[in-house]
Structure formats: structure tokens, C-alpha cells
N, C-alpha and C positions, 0 to 999 in steps of 0.2 A: 567548573562546567557551567555554561550559561543555562538559564532556566527559561522555559517557555510555558505559556498557559494554553491549555487545550479545552475547548468547550465541547461537551457532548450532550445529546438529548437526555432528559431526565430518565426515561425508560432504560436507556443504555447504562447510565450511572447506577441504577438500581440493580441491573444484571451484574455489573462489575462488582458491586458490593457483596454479592452472593459468593464471590470467589476472592476473599480477602487475602488468601495466600499467594495470589498471582501478583507479580511485580508489574503493575500496569505501566509504569514509567519505562521499564525495559521493553515491554511489548510495543509501546509507542515508538521508542528509539529504533527498534528493529524494523518496524513497519516503515519508518521514515528512511532508514538506511537502505532498505530494499527498494523503495521508490526512487531514491537518488541513483542507485545503481541502474535501475531500469531507464531512467532519464538519460544517464550517461551513454548507455548502449544506444538509445534512440538518437541522441545527438550525434554520436559517432556514425551511425548508419545514415542519418540524414545528411551529414556533411559530405558523404561519399556517394550519395544517391541522387537520382533524378526524380525521386518521389515529390509530389506536391505536398504542401503543408496539410492539406485535407487527407491525402493518403497516409501521411505519417500519423496524424491524429487517429485515424481509423485503425491503423496497425497498433498504436498504443492502447486503444480501447480493447482490442482483441487480446493483447498480451495481459492487460489487467484482468480481464475476465478469466482467462486461462489460469493465471496465478491464483485468483480468488477461488476458482473451482478446485485447484490442486490443494490449497491450504484448507479449504472447507472439508474436502474429502479426508485429509490427514487428521483433522481435528474432530471429525464426526459431525460437524455442524453443516447446515444447509441454509 
């Protein structure tokens, strides 16, 4: 499996270290996979749509916000 390096702010790293039992690589893999799936859906919609690029970007932001809120609610974080 290829290896990538991910930079995070120091404060985030400190928070991650508090939960050493969490497989952060798996968390990152799943987040990346979810983002790729979202982009595929957007690409599919965009190829069949008459939306402008600006409209598509706005839709993507709304989707991202909605997903963030859903996962934050599930995890109890805000």
C-alpha cells in the first residue's frame, strides 16, 4: 500500500495523542474514501447537468457541511 504524509496543526496532533487507541490512519483513509465518493457523485451530476462550475462548487460546499454536521452529531462533537 502506498504511503502518504499528512500534516496537521500541533493542537490537533495533541488531541489525537489523547486517543492513542484510535487508528488515525484508518480514520484518514475513510475520510479520503468518503471525499472521493462525494467527488464522483458531483462529477457524475455535473456531466449530466447544466449547472455552472460556481453552482457545482456551492452544491459541494453544502454537501460537505451537511456531512460534517451529520458526523459531528453522530460522534457527539461540535
